[in-house]
C-alpha positions in Angstrom: 13.9 -18.6 -1.9 11.0 -19.4 -4.1 9.7 -16.1 -5.5 6.5 -15.3 -7.3 6.4 -12.1 -9.4 3.8 -10.1 -11.2 5.3 -8.6 -14.3 8.3 -10.8 -15.0 8.5 -10.0 -18.7 8.8 -6.2 -18.2 12.0 -4.2 -18.2 12.4 -4.2 -14.4 10.7 -7.6 -13.7 12.9 -9.5 -16.2 16.0 -7.9 -14.8 15.0 -8.7 -11.3 14.4 -12.3 -12.4 17.9 -12.5 -13.9 19.4 -11.1 -10.7 17.4 -13.4 -8.4 18.2 -16.5 -10.4 21.9 -15.6 -10.4 21.7 -15.6 -6.6 20.2 -19.1 -6.5 16.6 -18.2 -6.1 13.7 -19.8 -8.0 11.4 -17.4 -9.8 7.9 -17.9 -11.3 5.8 -15.1 -12.9 2.6 -14.1 -14.5 2.8 -11.4 -17.1 0.6 -9.9 -19.9 1.1 -11.2 -23.4 2.6 -10.7 -25.9 6.3 -11.1 -25.2 8.4 -8.1 -26.4 10.0 -9.0 -29.7 13.6 -9.8 -29.2 13.5 -9.8 -25.4 15.8 -12.2 -23.7 14.2 -13.7 -20.6 15.9 -16.1 -18.1 15.2 -19.7 -19.2 14.9 -20.7 -15.6 12.0 -18.5 -14.9 8.6 -20.3 -14.9 6.4 -18.0 -16.9 2.7 -17.9 -17.4 1.2 -15.4 -19.8 -2.1 -14.0 -18.6 -3.8 -11.2 -16.7 -3.7 -11.7 -13.0 -6.5 -9.1 -12.5 -8.8 -11.7 -14.1 -7.7 -14.5 -11.8 -9.6 -15.6 -8.7 -8.1 -15.5 -5.3 -7.9 -19.3 -5.4 -5.9 -19.2 -8.6 -3.5 -16.6 -7.2 -3.2 -18.6 -3.9 -2.1 -21.5 -6.0 0.8 -19.4 -7.4 1.8 -18.1 -4.0 1.6 -21.4 -2.0 5.0 -22.6 -1.0 6.7 -19.3 -2.0 9.0 -17.3 0.3 8.9 -14.1 -1.6 6.7 -11.9 -3.8 7.5 -9.1 -6.2 4.9 -6.6 -7.6 6.7 -5.3 -10.8 3.5 -4.2 -12.5 1.1 -1.3 -12.5 1.2 2.0 -14.4 3.0 5.2 -14.1 2.3 8.9 -14.7 2.5 8.5 -18.4 -0.9 6.9 -18.4 -3.8 9.3 -19.0 -7.6 8.6 -18.8 -11.0 10.0 -18.0 -11.3 12.0 -14.8 -10.9 11.3 -12.0 -7.6 9.7 -13.1 -6.9 8.6 -9.5 -9.4 5.8 -10.0 -7.3 4.3 -12.7 -4.2 4.4 -10.6 -6.2 2.9 -7.7 -7.2 0.0 -10.0 -3.7 -0.8 -11.2 -1.4 0.3 -8.4 -3.3 0.3 -5.1 -6.0 -2.3 -5.1 -3.8 -5.1 -6.5 -1.2 -4.4 -3.8 -3.9 -4.6 -1.1 -5.3 -7.9 -2.6 -1.9 -9.6 -3.3 -0.4 -8.8 0.1 -3.5 -10.1 1.8 -3.0 -13.3 -0.1 0.7 -13.4 0.7 -0.3 -13.3 4.4 -2.7 -16.1 3.9 -0.2 -18.2 2.1 2.7 -17.7 4.5 4.9 -15.6 2.2 7.6 -14.0 4.3 9.1 -11.3 2.0 7.4 -8.8 -0.4 8.7 -6.0 -2.6 6.6 -3.4 -4.3 8.0 -1.2 -7.1 6.9 2.4 -6.4 8.0 5.9 -7.4 10.5 8.5 -6.2 7.6 11.0 -6.4 6.6 9.5 -3.1 10.0 10.5 -1.8 9.5 14.0 -3.2 6.1 14.3 -1.4 7.7 13.5 1.9 10.8 15.5 1.2 8.9 18.7 0.3 5.6 18.7 2.3 5.2 22.4 1.7 4.6 21.7 -2.0 1.5 19.7 -1.2 2.2 17.3 -4.0 -0.5 14.8 -3.1 -3.0 17.6 -3.3 -2.1 18.7 -6.8 -1.0 15.4 -8.5 -3.3 12.4 -8.5 -0.5 10.1 -9.5 1.7 11.2 -6.5 -1.3 10.8 -4.2 -1.8 7.3 -5.5 1.8 6.3 -4.9 1.7 7.6 -1.3 -1.6 5.7 -0.8 0.1 2.6 -2.3 2.8 2.8 0.3 0.3 3.2 3.1 -1.5 0.1 2.0 1.7 -1.9 1.6 3.0 -0.8 5.1 -0.3 -1.9 6.7 0.7 -5.5 5.9 4.2 -5.3 7.2 4.8 -7.4 10.3 7.2 -9.9 11.9 5.7 -12.5 9.7 5.8 -10.6 6.4 8.5 -8.0 5.6 7.3 -5.5 3.0 9.6 -3.1 1.1 8.5 -0.4 -1.3 11.2 0.8 -3.7 10.9 4.5 -4.5 12.4 4.3 -8.0 13.7 7.4 -9.9 14.3 7.6 -13.6 15.8 4.4 -15.0 18.1 3.9 -17.9 18.6 0.6 -19.8 16.6 -1.2 -22.4 14.7 -4.3 -23.3 14.4 -5.1 -27.0 10.8 -4.7 -28.2 9.7 -2.4 -25.4 9.3 1.3 -25.6 11.6 3.3 -23.3 10.2 6.1 -21.2 12.7 8.5 -22.9 11.1 8.5 -26.4 9.4 11.8 -25.6 12.7 13.4 -24.7 14.4 12.3 -27.9 11.4 13.5 -29.9 11.7 16.9 -28.2 15.4 17.2 -28.9 15.1 16.1 -32.5 12.3 18.7 -33.0 14.8 21.5 -31.9 17.6 21.2 -34.4 19.4 24.4 -33.5 19.4 24.3 -29.7 17.9 22.2 -26.9 15.7 24.3 -24.6 15.1 22.7 -21.2 14.4 23.9 -17.6 16.8 24.0 -14.8 16.7 21.3 -12.1 17.9 17.7 -12.1 17.1 14.2 -11.1 18.3 11.0 -9.4 18.8 8.0 -11.7 19.8 4.4 -11.7 20.4 1.7 -14.3 18.0 -1.2 -14.9 20.7 -3.6 -13.5 20.8 -1.6 -10.3 17.0 -1.9 -10.0 17.4 -5.7 -10.2 20.0 -5.6 -7.5 17.7 -3.4 -5.3 14.8 -5.8 -5.7 16.9 -8.8 -4.8 18.5 -6.9 -1.9 15.1 -5.8 -0.5 13.8 -9.4 -0.6 16.9 -10.7 1.2 17.5 -7.9 3.7 14.3 -6.1 4.7 12.8 -6.7 8.1 9.4 -5.3 8.9 8.2 -2.5 6.7 10.5 -0.1 4.8 10.2 2.5 2.0 13.6 2.8 0.3 14.5 5.9 -1.7 16.5 4.4 -4.6 19.1 6.6 -6.2 22.7 6.2 -7.2 23.6 8.9 -9.7 22.4 12.5 -9.6 22.6 14.9 -12.5 21.3 18.2 -13.5 19.1 18.2 -16.6 22.0 19.9 -18.4 24.5 17.3 -17.4 22.1 14.5 -18.5 21.4 16.3 -21.8 25.1 16.5 -22.7 25.2 12.7 -22.5 22.0 12.4 -24.5 23.4 14.8 -27.2 26.6 12.7 -27.4 24.6 9.6 -28.3 22.4 11.5 -30.7 25.7 12.6 -32.5 25.2 16.3 -31.7 27.8 16.6 -28.9 28.3 20.4 -29.4 24.6 21.3 -29.5 23.9 24.3 -27.3 21.6 23.8 -24.3 19.5 26.9 -23.2 17.9 26.9 -19.8 14.4 28.2 -20.0 12.8 30.1 -17.0 10.3 28.4 -14.8 7.3 30.4 -16.1 8.0 29.2 -19.7 7.9 25.6 -18.5 4.7 26.2 -16.6 3.2 27.9 -19.7 3.9 24.7 -21.7 2.3 22.7 -18.9 -0.8 24.8 -19.0 -1.1 24.1 -22.8 -0.8 20.4 -22.1 -3.6 20.5 -19.6 -5.8 22.5 -21.9 -5.3 19.8 -24.6 -6.0 17.0 -22.1 -9.2 18.8 -21.1 -10.3 19.2 -24.7 -9.8 15.5 -25.3 -11.8 14.6 -22.2 -8.8 13.1 -20.3 -6.8 13.8 -17.2 -3.1 13.3 -16.5 -1.7 12.0 -13.3 0.4 15.2 -12.9 -0.8 18.8 -12.8 1.7 20.0 -15.4 1.6 23.6 -14.1 2.3 22.6 -10.5 4.8 20.0 -11.7 7.1 23.0 -12.5 8.1 22.9 -8.8 9.4 19.4 -9.1 10.8 19.5 -12.6 12.8 22.7 -11.9 14.2 21.4 -8.7 17.1 19.0 -8.0 15.2 15.9 -7.0 18.3 14.0 -5.9 18.7 10.8 -3.9 22.0 9.7 -2.6 23.0 6.0 -2.6 23.4 5.9 1.2 19.7 6.8 1.6 18.6 3.3 0.5 20.5 1.8 -2.5 23.7 1.0 -0.8 21.9 -0.7 2.1 20.3 -3.1 -0.4 23.6 -4.0 -1.9 23.3 -1.9 -5.1 26.7 -1.4 -6.7 28.4 0.9 -9.3 27.3 0.6 -12.9 27.9 2.3 -16.2 25.2 5.0 -16.2 26.7 6.7 -19.3 26.3 3.5 -21.4 22.8 2.9 -19.9 21.7 6.3 -21.0 23.2 5.7 -24.4 21.4 2.4 -24.9 18.1 4.0 -24.0 18.6 7.0 -26.3 19.8 4.9 -29.3 16.8 2.6 -29.0 14.5 5.6 -28.7 16.0 7.1 -31.9 15.7 3.8 -33.7 12.0 3.6 -32.7 11.3 7.1 -33.9 13.3 7.1 -37.2 12.4 3.5 -38.2 8.9 3.6 -36.8 9.6 0.4 -34.9 6.5 -1.4 -33.5 7.2 -1.9 -29.8 5.2 -2.6 -26.7 4.1 0.4 -24.6 2.9 0.4 -21.0 -0.2 -1.6 -20.0 -1.7 -2.3 -16.7 -1.1 -5.7 -15.3 
């Protein structure tokens, strides 16, 4: 297949490009400059640096003409804050682009499309009683993104949304999501205090496999929960501690009310600074302190995702985070594409 991708220089996009090229597909991409310092991108990928949001429909059609597949590996996640209502920012970067690009895919005869989404959508559907879309603008935006994407699914255009959990693995020059966690742990020298609960997780290589598998295997419209490994926070923290060279550091499980109190303070600080987060950090206690697990047979195995070394992937992420913090490395953070 000839595949056009938005975001081919990112952690997930570049890994998907490597996987797709290894399977004999051709990949072209548009991505925001600059390139992450030290990042290794596949030489075979045809790369254009620029902002697709500033391109006309005709310019994007020229990228899509003759392509069989499309991958949207861009957008922003819940880490991005901004002026209220924050939903408008998520709509700009996560929903409106999917609407526009899938429309252009239809016009250009593209047959297969993959959208990278969030496992918070899976949580919203798994736990309807928690009303996650009511309390969390980011989760509402991801559900709305799925709705828009599925509206384009047909016999002529297969559309897959990958509901991705926490991802471990690194790209040189790019800031991992886990910097905040390493900062927290390093600020608590005696013990690590963390809530109960747990999460699904995958490696970056497994995400590449899932993207390629979704392009190759999806018929019609599907939202795939992607998970392969499930750990409680305590189990994950033991691995994190190992790579931070404090393997015997004690982990104390804090009560839910204490986590919610911390979330309340975060929201007060956001309000004082005139910004809003994508998650209501008080209500987020319900998610954080639960086991948000996804088993491989719910989606990943169907797409051909195979076993990987999650311990090493966690280690790579944590060691890079520590290097960034200790040595004040200048790395690229998240930007909307």
